[in-house]
C-alpha positions, 0 to 999 in steps of 0.5 A: 587550517584551510585543510582542516576546514575543508576536511571538516566541511567534506565530512559534515557534508558527507554525513548530511548526505548519508542521513538524507539518503537514509531518510529518503529510503525509509520514506520510500519503504513506508510508502511501498508498504502503504501501497501494498496494504491499499492494494490488498484492501482493494483486492479484498473489496473487489472479491466481496463485490464480485461475490455480492453479485453471485449471492444476489443472483442465488437469492433471486433464483432461490426465491423464484424456485420457492414461489414456483414450488409453493 
């Protein structure tokens, strides 16, 4: 009886540990994907911000040249 109880305990514990490990791995994968998405969005926003400065400078230069030629 004691041997069967011990084996049942070990099998149950092993099963719980396996399920817990799988859940932690899934959480880590989800967080990794979320972080990748956030970094892509940040990179895109930085590119837009960098281009905004260039566009602003181009518009200012265009207007300066337009006023000079009129």
